[in-house]
NUDRENGU-580049 format. One record per residue (C-alpha): residue number from 1; residue in one letter; x negated, y negated, z negated. Coordinates in nm, 2 decimals, decimal comma. Example, Ala and Ser with C-alpha at 12.3 -4.5 7.8 and 13.67 -1.06 7.14 Angstrom:
<sites>
SITE   resi   resn       xx       yy       zz
SITE      1      A    -1,23     0,45    -0,78
SITE      2      S    -1,37     0,11    -0,71
</sites>
This chain:
<sites>
SITE   resi   resn       xx       yy       zz
SITE      1      M    -5,55    -9,47    -6,74
SITE      2      Q    -5,38    -9,21    -6,91
SITE      3      F    -5,45    -9,07    -7,25
SITE      4      G    -5,43    -8,77    -7,46
SITE      5      L    -5,55    -8,60    -7,77
SITE      6      F    -5,84    -8,38    -7,83
SITE      7      G    -5,91    -8,17    -8,14
SITE      8      G    -5,76    -7,92    -8,37
SITE      9      A    -5,59    -7,83    -8,69
SITE     10      A    -5,72    -7,68    -9,01
SITE     11      A    -5,59    -7,44    -9,25
SITE     12      P    -5,85    -7,35    -9,50
SITE     13      R    -5,81    -7,06    -9,74
SITE     14      L    -5,64    -7,22   -10,06
SITE     15      P    -5,48    -7,03   -10,38
SITE     16      D    -5,14    -7,20   -10,25
SITE     17      A    -5,02    -7,10    -9,90
SITE     18      A    -4,81    -7,44    -9,87
SITE     19      A    -5,17    -7,62    -9,90
SITE     20      S    -5,32    -7,40    -9,65
SITE     21      A    -5,02    -7,45    -9,41
SITE     22      A    -5,01    -7,83    -9,46
SITE     23      G    -5,30    -7,92    -9,18
SITE     24      F    -5,09    -7,72    -8,92
SITE     25      F    -4,77    -7,90    -9,01
SITE     26      D    -4,93    -8,25    -9,02
SITE     27      F    -5,11    -8,16    -8,69
SITE     28      I    -4,75    -8,08    -8,52
SITE     29      E    -4,59    -8,41    -8,68
SITE     30      T    -4,90    -8,60    -8,55
SITE     31      N    -4,82    -8,46    -8,18
SITE     32      V    -4,47    -8,52    -8,18
SITE     33      E    -4,54    -8,86    -8,26
SITE     34      A    -4,81    -8,89    -8,02
SITE     35      E    -4,54    -8,78    -7,74
SITE     36      A    -4,31    -9,07    -7,85
SITE     37      L    -4,59    -9,33    -7,85
SITE     38      G    -4,66    -9,23    -7,49
SITE     39      F    -4,96    -9,01    -7,50
SITE     40      H    -4,96    -8,74    -7,21
SITE     41      S    -5,17    -8,45    -7,36
SITE     42      S    -5,27    -8,29    -7,64
SITE     43      F    -5,59    -8,04    -7,62
SITE     44      V    -5,67    -7,80    -7,90
SITE     45      T    -5,99    -7,63    -7,97
SITE     46      E    -6,08    -7,25    -8,08
SITE     47      H    -6,30    -7,18    -8,34
SITE     48      H    -6,35    -6,89    -8,58
SITE     49      F    -6,56    -6,79    -8,89
SITE     50      T    -6,60    -7,16    -9,01
SITE     51      K    -6,49    -7,14    -9,39
SITE     52      I    -6,31    -7,46    -9,34
SITE     53      G    -6,00    -7,31    -9,18
SITE     54      Q    -6,06    -7,45    -8,82
SITE     55      L    -5,77    -7,35    -8,56
SITE     56      S    -5,88    -6,99    -8,45
SITE     57      A    -5,51    -6,92    -8,27
SITE     58      P    -5,46    -7,22    -8,04
SITE     59      L    -5,21    -7,07    -7,82
SITE     60      T    -5,00    -6,97    -8,14
SITE     61      L    -5,00    -7,30    -8,26
SITE     62      L    -4,92    -7,46    -7,90
SITE     63      T    -4,65    -7,23    -7,89
SITE     64      Y    -4,49    -7,40    -8,19
SITE     65      L    -4,56    -7,75    -8,07
SITE     66      A    -4,41    -7,68    -7,75
SITE     67      A    -4,07    -7,61    -7,93
SITE     68      R    -4,12    -7,96    -8,08
SITE     69      T    -4,22    -8,16    -7,79
SITE     70      T    -4,05    -8,20    -7,40
SITE     71      R    -4,33    -8,39    -7,23
SITE     72      L    -4,65    -8,35    -7,38
SITE     73      R    -4,89    -8,15    -7,21
SITE     74      L    -5,02    -7,87    -7,42
SITE     75      G    -5,41    -7,80    -7,34
SITE     76      T    -5,71    -7,57    -7,47
SITE     77      A    -6,04    -7,71    -7,49
SITE     78      I    -6,14    -7,48    -7,50
SITE     79      L    -6,04    -7,11    -7,50
SITE     80      V    -6,35    -6,91    -7,57
SITE     81      L    -6,32    -6,62    -7,29
SITE     82      P    -6,63    -6,40    -7,41
SITE     83      W    -6,41    -6,32    -7,72
SITE     84      H    -6,11    -6,20    -7,55
SITE     85      N    -5,93    -5,91    -7,39
SITE     86      P    -5,81    -6,07    -7,06
SITE     87      V    -5,49    -5,91    -7,02
SITE     88      L    -5,36    -5,96    -7,36
SITE     89      L    -5,48    -6,32    -7,32
SITE     90      A    -5,29    -6,36    -6,98
SITE     91      E    -4,98    -6,22    -7,15
SITE     92      Q    -5,01    -6,49    -7,42
SITE     93      V    -5,08    -6,76    -7,18
SITE     94      A    -4,79    -6,69    -6,97
SITE     95      T    -4,54    -6,65    -7,26
SITE     96      L    -4,65    -6,99    -7,35
SITE     97      D    -4,64    -7,14    -7,03
SITE     98      L    -4,28    -7,02    -6,95
SITE     99      L    -4,17    -7,13    -7,33
SITE    100      S    -4,30    -7,48    -7,23
SITE    101      R    -4,17    -7,50    -6,87
SITE    102      G    -4,48    -7,54    -6,73
SITE    103      R    -4,67    -7,77    -6,97
SITE    104      L    -4,98    -7,55    -7,03
SITE    105      D    -5,34    -7,68    -6,93
SITE    106      L    -5,56    -7,40    -6,96
SITE    107      G    -5,91    -7,51    -7,05
SITE    108      I    -6,18    -7,23    -7,07
SITE    109      G    -6,52    -7,19    -7,15
SITE    110      K    -6,83    -6,96    -7,29
SITE    111      G    -6,88    -7,05    -7,65
SITE    112      Y    -7,19    -7,20    -7,80
SITE    113      R    -7,17    -7,16    -8,20
SITE    114      H    -7,41    -6,96    -8,37
SITE    115      N    -7,16    -6,82    -8,63
SITE    116      E    -6,91    -6,70    -8,37
SITE    117      F    -7,16    -6,50    -8,16
SITE    118      A    -7,28    -6,38    -8,47
SITE    119      G    -6,94    -6,30    -8,63
SITE    120      F    -6,84    -6,09    -8,30
SITE    121      S    -7,18    -5,92    -8,30
SITE    122      L    -7,19    -6,05    -7,92
SITE    123      P    -7,52    -6,14    -7,78
SITE    124      P    -7,56    -6,47    -7,63
SITE    125      G    -7,68    -6,32    -7,34
SITE    126      E    -7,37    -6,15    -7,26
SITE    127      A    -7,17    -6,49    -7,27
SITE    128      E    -7,19    -6,54    -6,91
SITE    129      P    -7,10    -6,21    -6,75
SITE    130      R    -6,83    -6,17    -7,00
SITE    131      F    -6,69    -6,50    -6,90
SITE    132      E    -6,68    -6,42    -6,56
SITE    133      E    -6,52    -6,09    -6,59
SITE    134      V    -6,25    -6,21    -6,83
SITE    135      L    -6,17    -6,51    -6,61
SITE    136      D    -6,15    -6,29    -6,29
SITE    137      V    -5,91    -6,03    -6,46
SITE    138      M    -5,71    -6,28    -6,67
SITE    139      V    -5,63    -6,50    -6,31
SITE    140      R    -5,55    -6,18    -6,12
SITE    141      A    -5,34    -6,07    -6,38
SITE    142      L    -5,12    -6,40    -6,41
SITE    143      A    -5,09    -6,41    -6,04
SITE    144      A    -5,03    -6,06    -5,95
SITE    145      N    -4,64    -5,94    -5,90
SITE    146      D    -4,79    -5,56    -5,83
SITE    147      P    -4,97    -5,34    -6,09
SITE    148      F    -5,37    -5,34    -6,04
SITE    149      S    -5,65    -5,17    -6,16
SITE    150      H    -5,98    -5,30    -6,28
SITE    151      N    -6,29    -5,09    -6,39
SITE    152      G    -6,59    -5,38    -6,49
SITE    153      R    -6,86    -5,37    -6,72
SITE    154      F    -6,68    -5,47    -7,03
SITE    155      F    -6,31    -5,38    -6,97
SITE    156      R    -6,11    -5,11    -6,76
SITE    157      F    -5,72    -5,14    -6,70
SITE    158      D    -5,54    -4,89    -6,49
SITE    159      E    -5,22    -4,99    -6,28
SITE    160      V    -5,14    -5,29    -6,52
SITE    161      V    -4,90    -5,57    -6,42
SITE    162      V    -4,85    -5,87    -6,68
SITE    163      E    -4,52    -5,99    -6,82
SITE    164      P    -4,37    -6,24    -6,83
SITE    165      P    -4,51    -6,44    -6,53
SITE    166      P    -4,63    -6,78    -6,62
SITE    167      Y    -4,40    -7,07    -6,51
SITE    168      Q    -4,66    -7,25    -6,32
SITE    169      R    -4,76    -7,05    -6,01
SITE    170      P    -5,00    -6,87    -5,95
SITE    171      H    -5,14    -6,98    -6,29
SITE    172      P    -5,17    -7,28    -6,54
SITE    173      P    -5,39    -7,55    -6,40
SITE    174      L    -5,77    -7,43    -6,51
SITE    175      W    -6,02    -7,68    -6,68
SITE    176      L    -6,37    -7,61    -6,73
SITE    177      A    -6,59    -7,77    -7,02
SITE    178      A    -6,90    -7,85    -6,80
SITE    179      G    -7,17    -8,09    -6,84
SITE    180      S    -7,50    -7,95    -6,63
SITE    181      V    -7,52    -8,00    -6,30
SITE    182      A    -7,49    -7,64    -6,23
SITE    183      S    -7,18    -7,58    -6,44
SITE    184      I    -7,01    -7,88    -6,27
SITE    185      T    -7,10    -7,77    -5,92
SITE    186      T    -6,94    -7,43    -6,03
SITE    187      C    -6,65    -7,60    -6,16
SITE    188      A    -6,56    -7,83    -5,85
SITE    189      R    -6,64    -7,52    -5,61
SITE    190      R    -6,36    -7,31    -5,77
SITE    191      G    -6,12    -7,58    -5,75
SITE    192      F    -6,10    -7,63    -6,14
SITE    193      N    -6,02    -7,96    -6,34
SITE    194      L    -6,32    -8,09    -6,53
SITE    195      L    -6,37    -8,15    -6,91
SITE    196      L    -6,66    -8,38    -7,01
SITE    197      D    -6,77    -8,41    -7,38
SITE    198      Q    -6,74    -8,70    -7,60
SITE    199      F    -7,14    -8,74    -7,61
SITE    200      A    -7,22    -8,84    -7,28
SITE    201      S    -7,33    -9,21    -7,18
SITE    202      P    -7,11    -9,40    -6,96
SITE    203      L    -7,39    -9,36    -6,68
SITE    204      Q    -7,40    -8,99    -6,74
SITE    205      I    -7,03    -8,97    -6,68
SITE    206      K    -7,03    -9,16    -6,36
SITE    207      E    -7,31    -8,94    -6,25
SITE    208      R    -7,12    -8,61    -6,33
SITE    209      I    -6,81    -8,75    -6,17
SITE    210      A    -6,95    -8,85    -5,84
SITE    211      L    -7,12    -8,50    -5,85
SITE    212      Y    -6,79    -8,33    -5,94
SITE    213      R    -6,62    -8,54    -5,65
SITE    214      R    -6,86    -8,46    -5,38
SITE    215      E    -6,88    -8,06    -5,46
SITE    216      L    -6,49    -8,04    -5,50
SITE    217      E    -6,45    -8,22    -5,15
SITE    218      A    -6,72    -8,00    -4,99
SITE    219      A    -6,54    -7,69    -5,10
SITE    220      G    -6,21    -7,81    -4,96
SITE    221      H    -6,03    -7,94    -5,27
SITE    222      A    -5,86    -8,26    -5,31
SITE    223      F    -6,01    -8,52    -5,59
SITE    224      D    -5,79    -8,70    -5,83
SITE    225      P    -5,97    -8,91    -6,09
SITE    226      R    -5,69    -8,75    -6,33
SITE    227      R    -5,87    -8,41    -6,26
SITE    228      V    -6,15    -8,52    -6,50
SITE    229      A    -6,07    -8,56    -6,86
SITE    230      V    -6,34    -8,77    -7,10
SITE    231      A    -6,31    -8,72    -7,46
SITE    232      R    -6,42    -9,00    -7,68
SITE    233      N    -6,44    -9,04    -8,06
SITE    234      V    -6,18    -9,34    -8,11
SITE    235      F    -6,06    -9,54    -8,43
SITE    236      V    -5,90    -9,88    -8,43
SITE    237      A    -6,00   -10,04    -8,75
SITE    238      E    -5,83   -10,31    -8,89
SITE    239      D    -6,15   -10,45    -9,07
SITE    240      A    -6,50   -10,40    -9,15
SITE    241      A    -6,44   -10,16    -9,46
SITE    242      E    -6,22    -9,91    -9,22
SITE    243      E    -6,49    -9,93    -8,95
SITE    244      D    -6,77    -9,83    -9,21
SITE    245      E    -6,56    -9,55    -9,32
SITE    246      A    -6,49    -9,47    -9,01
SITE    247      R    -6,84    -9,39    -8,89
SITE    248      R    -6,93    -9,22    -9,25
SITE    249      R    -6,64    -8,96    -9,16
SITE    250      Q    -6,76    -8,93    -8,81
SITE    251      E    -7,10    -8,85    -8,93
SITE    252      R    -6,99    -8,60    -9,19
SITE    253      V    -6,80    -8,44    -8,92
SITE    254      H    -7,09    -8,42    -8,67
SITE    255      E    -7,32    -8,30    -8,92
SITE    256      R    -7,08    -7,99    -9,02
SITE    257      L    -7,04    -7,93    -8,66
SITE    258      L    -7,43    -7,89    -8,63
SITE    259      S    -7,44    -7,67    -8,91
SITE    260      L    -7,20    -7,43    -8,75
SITE    261      S    -7,37    -7,44    -8,45
SITE    262      R    -7,73    -7,41    -8,51
SITE    263      G    -7,90    -7,08    -8,50
SITE    264      S    -8,07    -6,82    -8,32
SITE    265      E    -7,75    -6,70    -8,15
SITE    266      S    -7,62    -7,05    -8,03
SITE    267      R    -7,64    -7,13    -7,67
SITE    268      P    -7,88    -7,43    -7,65
SITE    269      G    -7,79    -7,71    -7,49
SITE    270      S    -7,43    -7,68    -7,49
SITE    271      H    -7,17    -7,93    -7,65
SITE    272      I    -7,32    -8,13    -7,94
SITE    273      L    -7,63    -7,92    -7,96
SITE    274      G    -7,75    -8,10    -7,64
SITE    275      Y    -7,74    -8,46    -7,84
SITE    276      T    -7,89    -8,37    -8,14
SITE    277      E    -8,20    -8,57    -8,12
SITE    278      T    -8,03    -8,88    -7,94
SITE    279      L    -7,95    -9,20    -8,12
SITE    280      E    -7,68    -9,27    -7,83
SITE    281      R    -7,44    -9,00    -8,00
SITE    282      D    -7,28    -9,22    -8,26
SITE    283      A    -7,34    -9,53    -8,10
SITE    284      L    -7,12    -9,42    -7,79
SITE    285      A    -6,80    -9,36    -8,02
SITE    286      M    -6,52    -9,60    -7,99
SITE    287      I    -6,47    -9,73    -8,37
SITE    288      G    -6,41   -10,08    -8,41
SITE    289      P    -6,15   -10,35    -8,36
SITE    290      A    -5,88   -10,29    -8,08
SITE    291      A    -6,05   -10,57    -7,85
SITE    292      Q    -6,37   -10,39    -7,86
SITE    293      I    -6,23   -10,05    -7,80
SITE    294      T    -6,03   -10,18    -7,49
SITE    295      E    -6,35   -10,33    -7,37
SITE    296      K    -6,57   -10,00    -7,40
SITE    297      L    -6,26    -9,84    -7,21
SITE    298      A    -6,25   -10,07    -6,94
SITE    299      A    -6,62   -10,00    -6,89
SITE    300      L    -6,56    -9,64    -6,86
SITE    301      E    -6,27    -9,72    -6,62
SITE    302      E    -6,53    -9,88    -6,39
SITE    303      M    -6,72    -9,55    -6,39
SITE    304      G    -6,47    -9,40    -6,25
SITE    305      V    -6,27    -9,24    -6,57
SITE    306      A    -5,89    -9,23    -6,57
SITE    307      Y    -5,82    -8,98    -6,83
SITE    308      V    -5,93    -9,02    -7,17
SITE    309      L    -5,88    -8,78    -7,48
SITE    310      L    -5,88    -8,92    -7,81
SITE    311      S    -6,13    -8,71    -8,04
SITE    312      G    -6,17    -8,68    -8,42
SITE    313      Q    -5,98    -8,96    -8,58
SITE    314      G    -5,64    -8,86    -8,47
SITE    315      S    -5,42    -8,99    -8,79
SITE    316      R    -5,08    -9,10    -8,71
SITE    317      P    -5,17    -9,49    -8,83
SITE    318      N    -5,50    -9,47    -8,57
SITE    319      L    -5,25    -9,35    -8,29
SITE    320      R    -4,99    -9,60    -8,36
SITE    321      R    -5,28    -9,89    -8,34
SITE    322      F    -5,40    -9,74    -8,00
SITE    323      A    -5,07    -9,73    -7,86
SITE    324      E    -4,96   -10,07    -7,95
SITE    325      K    -5,30   -10,27    -7,91
SITE    326      V    -5,50   -10,09    -7,66
SITE    327      M    -5,28    -9,85    -7,43
SITE    328      P    -5,07   -10,16    -7,28
SITE    329      K    -5,39   -10,31    -7,17
SITE    330      L    -5,50   -10,00    -6,97
SITE    331      R    -5,24    -9,79    -6,87
SITE    332      A    -5,13   -10,02    -6,59
SITE    333      S    -5,48   -10,03    -6,44
</sites>
């Protein structure tokens, strides 16, 4: 098994600028240590208009992280393509990939939160066509050595060539956040890597990996279990009190995510919204003693999981405990 991180940083609007920036700098230092501890990657989210300062410019933050690290893969989970101009986005992606010497993993998606669709005045019904057009133009812009033009429903470009070129050719690996049969099938047929959410049960994960593999190979692409990354909320507790507090903290985070996501303009069934009525959502979190977490990860491995992203509880003491007490038992498997 290999392990990465999944989450983000926060910089809320505070009277003191240094206090606002503290979350960003703590995130950077945590990831620098994660690299030293042997973590493979760090995937960060993109969110807007949260009133809690969630990360809105992941490529900028990852560029800073690239300068502080040498091996850590730098991932987006996800860049919400409908919010972006595809040519400007391609330029930013290529710049980060070049500066990191090819360490970017480009996770993409369509968005799901009510407050973001409302804030951008973007009808949820446009999420799909905007995603497709931005993806098409962005990939073409990253790969093209000669100027090209595009005249689409949402964007028009005349004789453009993106500079600089990306380090990874024709473009960084693309990861798609997917969970439904249709979205996983689309992901596989396009040859993208697959990001699976932190709320699905082990049986659901097994079924989704099997579907992805069938469709990937049917489309002529090679399957590798590390092409599927599964997020899981992980906290290595040293005693019952720590475990109880971690579970309470997780529930507060979930409720906050739900409050940001609910609304008439949200895309139902996406991400956490698809699990709001299930009791399993919290039971599937890996919170507890190291031995218990190791057992749960071993059970996931039996379902075909080879790549896990630790979500939600990424404090440095927690990462140290995980690296010391859990990783050695699973990394050789």
